[in-house]
C-alpha positions in Angstrom: -102.8 -8.7 26.6 -102.7 -8.8 22.8 -100.4 -5.8 22.4 -97.2 -7.9 21.8 -99.0 -10.1 19.3 -100.5 -7.1 17.5 -97.2 -5.2 17.5 -95.3 -8.2 16.0 -97.8 -8.5 13.2 -98.3 -4.8 12.5 -97.2 -3.7 9.0 -94.2 -1.5 8.6 -94.9 2.2 8.7 -93.2 5.2 7.1 -94.2 8.6 8.4 -97.2 7.0 10.2 -98.6 5.5 7.0 -98.6 1.8 6.2 -95.8 0.8 3.8 -98.1 0.3 0.8 -99.7 3.7 1.3 -96.4 5.4 1.6 -95.0 3.8 -1.5 -98.2 4.5 -3.5 -98.2 8.1 -2.3 -94.6 8.5 -3.3 -95.4 7.2 -6.8 -98.4 9.5 -7.0 -96.6 12.6 -6.0 -93.5 11.9 -8.1 -95.6 11.0 -11.2 -97.7 14.2 -10.8 -94.6 16.4 -10.5 -92.8 14.6 -13.3 -95.8 15.0 -15.6 -95.3 18.8 -15.4 -91.7 18.9 -16.3 -91.3 15.9 -18.7 -92.1 16.2 -22.5 -95.3 14.8 -23.9 -94.8 11.0 -24.2 -93.0 10.6 -20.9 -95.3 13.1 -19.2 -98.3 11.1 -20.2 -96.7 7.9 -18.8 -95.9 9.7 -15.5 -99.5 10.9 -15.3 -100.8 7.4 -15.9 -98.5 6.0 -13.2 -99.7 8.7 -10.7 -103.4 7.9 -11.5 -102.8 4.2 -11.3 -101.0 4.4 -7.9 -103.6 6.5 -6.2 -106.3 3.8 -5.7 -103.7 1.4 -4.2 -102.7 4.1 -1.7 -106.3 4.7 -0.7 -106.8 1.0 -0.3 -103.7 0.6 1.8 -104.8 3.5 4.1 -108.3 2.0 4.5 -107.1 -1.5 5.3 -104.2 -0.2 7.5 -103.3 -2.6 10.3 -105.9 -5.1 9.3 -103.8 -6.3 6.4 -102.4 -9.2 8.4 -105.9 -10.4 9.4 -107.3 -9.9 5.9 -104.5 -12.1 4.5 -105.3 -14.8 7.1 -109.0 -14.5 6.3 -108.5 -15.0 2.5 -106.0 -17.8 2.9 -108.3 -19.7 5.3 -111.2 -19.2 2.9 -109.2 -20.4 -0.1 -107.7 -23.4 1.6 -110.6 -24.8 3.6 -113.6 -22.7 2.5 -114.0 -21.8 6.1 -113.0 -18.9 8.3 -110.3 -19.3 11.0 -111.0 -17.8 14.4 -108.0 -15.5 14.1 -109.2 -14.3 10.7 -112.8 -13.5 11.7 -112.1 -9.8 12.0 -115.2 -8.7 10.1 
């Protein structure tokens, strides 16, 4: 019954991962590989980018499809200091 609703709100996926997780994973892998081949100042920046992108990827994987409902939850709390029925996913 809720399948069309959930499919319409589902986040975009790349290779089965949510879009945020795929982008963060790409930055992590590219930064880790670039840190090996680039000279010292650029290699250090590539390492920092890889380390900084990793937690965002993990967070995107953990939240997954609930990102739409999490957004509705936080918007309803911010605007009215109450939880909308659609956002009460916890």
